[in-house]
C-alpha positions in Angstrom: 24.7 8.7 10.4 21.7 6.5 10.5 18.9 8.0 8.3 15.7 9.1 10.0 13.2 6.3 9.8 15.9 3.7 8.8 14.8 1.5 11.7 11.5 0.9 9.9 13.5 -0.6 7.0 15.0 -3.4 9.1 13.8 -6.9 8.5 11.8 -8.1 11.4 13.1 -11.2 13.2 10.1 -13.6 12.7 9.8 -17.3 12.8 10.0 -18.6 9.3 7.0 -20.3 7.7 7.1 -24.0 7.0 5.8 -25.3 3.6 2.4 -26.0 5.0 2.0 -22.6 6.5 3.1 -21.1 3.2 0.4 -23.1 1.3 -2.2 -22.0 3.9 -1.3 -18.4 3.6 -1.6 -18.5 -0.2 -5.0 -20.1 0.0 -6.3 -17.6 2.6 -5.0 -14.7 0.7 -7.2 -15.7 -2.2 -10.3 -16.4 -0.1 -10.2 -15.4 3.5 -13.7 -17.0 4.1 -12.7 -20.5 3.2 -13.9 -23.1 5.7 -11.4 -24.9 7.8 -12.8 -28.2 6.5 -12.0 -27.2 2.9 -8.5 -26.1 3.8 -7.9 -29.3 5.7 -8.8 -31.3 2.6 -6.6 -29.3 0.4 -3.6 -29.4 2.7 -4.1 -33.0 3.9 -4.5 -32.1 7.5 -7.2 -32.4 10.2 -9.6 -29.6 10.6 -8.2 -28.9 14.1 -4.7 -28.8 12.8 -5.7 -26.2 10.3 -7.5 -24.1 12.9 -4.5 -24.3 15.2 -2.2 -23.1 12.4 -4.5 -20.2 11.5 -4.6 -19.1 15.1 -0.8 -19.3 15.4 -0.4 -17.2 12.2 -2.8 -14.6 13.6 -1.0 -14.5 16.9 2.3 -14.0 15.2 1.0 -11.2 13.0 1.5 -13.1 9.8 -2.2 -12.9 9.1 -3.1 -9.3 10.0 -6.8 -9.4 9.3 -9.7 -10.4 7.1 -11.6 -7.8 5.2 -13.8 -7.2 2.1 -12.2 -5.7 -1.0 -14.5 -2.7 -1.8 -14.5 -1.0 -5.2 -13.9 2.7 -4.3 -15.9 3.8 -7.4 -19.0 2.2 -6.0 -18.8 4.7 -3.1 -18.3 7.6 -5.5 -14.5 7.7 -4.7 -13.4 8.0 -8.3 -10.3 10.2 -7.7 -7.1 8.7 -6.7 -3.8 10.6 -6.2 -0.3 10.1 -4.9 0.9 13.1 -2.9 4.7 13.5 -2.3 5.5 15.8 0.6 8.8 17.5 1.5 9.1 19.1 4.9 11.2 22.1 5.9 14.4 20.8 7.2 14.5 23.4 10.0 11.2 22.5 11.6 11.0 21.0 15.1 10.1 17.3 15.6 6.7 18.4 16.9 5.8 19.9 13.5 6.6 16.7 11.7 4.4 14.8 14.2 1.6 17.3 13.5 1.8 16.6 9.7 1.7 12.9 10.3 -1.2 13.1 12.7 -3.2 15.1 10.2 -2.5 12.7 7.4 -3.2 9.5 9.4 -6.4 10.9 10.8 -7.9 11.9 7.4 -10.3 9.1 6.1 -9.4 9.8 2.5 -5.7 9.2 3.1 -5.4 5.5 2.8 -1.6 5.0 3.3 1.4 7.1 4.3 5.0 6.1 3.7 8.3 7.6 4.9 10.5 7.5 1.8 14.1 8.1 0.8 15.2 10.7 -1.8 14.0 14.3 -2.1 10.6 13.8 -0.5 9.9 12.9 3.1 6.5 11.2 2.8 4.2 9.7 0.1 0.5 9.7 0.8 -2.0 7.7 -1.2 -5.4 9.5 -1.4 -8.8 8.2 -2.5 -11.5 10.8 -2.8 -14.5 12.2 -4.7 -13.1 15.4 -6.2 -9.8 17.0 -7.0 -10.8 19.7 -4.6 -10.6 17.1 -1.8 -6.9 16.7 -2.5 -6.5 20.5 -2.4 -8.2 20.6 1.0 -5.9 18.0 2.4 -2.9 20.0 1.2 -4.3 23.2 2.6 -4.7 21.5 6.0 -1.0 20.3 5.8 0.2 23.7 4.8 -1.5 25.2 7.9 1.2 23.4 10.0 3.8 25.7 8.4 6.0 22.6 8.1 5.6 21.7 4.4 8.3 23.0 2.1 6.7 21.6 -1.1 4.4 18.9 -2.4 3.8 17.2 -5.7 0.6 15.4 -6.7 0.1 12.8 -9.4 -3.5 11.8 -10.2 -4.2 8.3 -11.3 -5.5 8.1 -14.9 -6.0 4.4 -15.1 -5.3 1.4 -12.9 -3.2 -0.7 -15.3 -2.6 -3.4 -12.7 -3.5 -3.6 -9.0 -2.8 -6.6 -6.9 -3.3 -5.0 -3.5 -1.0 -5.4 -0.5 0.2 -9.0 -0.8 -3.2 -10.5 -1.5 -4.1 -12.6 -3.4 -0.6 -14.1 -3.2 1.3 -15.9 -6.0 3.1 -19.0 -4.6 6.4 -17.5 -5.9 6.2 -14.7 -3.3 6.0 -17.1 -0.3 8.0 -20.2 -1.4 11.4 -18.7 -0.6 12.7 -19.3 -4.1 13.8 -16.7 -6.6 10.9 -15.3 -8.6 11.0 -16.4 -12.2 11.1 -13.9 -15.0 7.8 -13.2 -16.7 6.9 -15.4 -19.7 6.6 -14.0 -23.1 2.8 -14.2 -22.8 2.9 -12.3 -19.5 5.2 -9.7 -21.1 2.9 -9.2 -24.1 -0.1 -8.8 -21.8 1.7 -6.2 -19.7 2.9 -4.3 -22.8 -0.7 -4.2 -24.1 -2.0 -2.9 -20.8 0.7 -0.1 -20.8 -0.1 0.8 -24.4 -3.8 1.1 -23.5 -3.0 3.4 -20.6 -0.7 5.5 -22.7 -3.4 6.1 -25.3 -5.5 7.7 -22.5 -5.3 11.2 -21.2 -1.7 12.4 -20.9 -0.4 14.3 -17.9 -2.0 14.1 -14.6 0.7 15.6 -12.4 0.5 18.8 -10.5 3.3 20.7 -8.9 2.6 22.6 -5.7 4.9 25.5 -4.9 6.7 25.9 -1.6 4.6 27.4 1.2 5.1 31.1 1.6 6.3 32.1 5.0 4.7 35.1 6.6 
């Protein structure tokens, strides 16, 4: 039997990027405000050719948008959490839709993923207080569709690259990604040790919803 949501895992049939498009995507992922003239000089193309390529990449959905990368802490959004949600397997499809609508409509829920394994969905939350997470969970439990949930609060962002941007060339050149160098491994190990010296724990288990 095909797993629910498996169609979302299928690789989309998209036109492959040529070498010039790949270089252009890498450059724009690092600075989406670069002028076409600068990109043309870097790529050895005319300004019009660069403009045409950018428009084509936008039309095809390869470039999905341009936006500022805002520090959540500057807005007072200092609490980050990952909420893993399991639904009652006996609920109707409409109940699942209700859960998803509540999640996707909430401004503090920044992403929602359907996942394999014991959980049904994983939601990434950015908020001001731990109580904000509790309020989101309370709203979901009101649907009477949630069987259980688990929350892990982020203690420290050890490494955060964002969603494919800025890109490393290895991610778009079509070749196998090389193993990290010893220097990169040492840097990663040092970052992990610093994180482990911080506050331990940070996970909260939420009991199943009581049925009335």
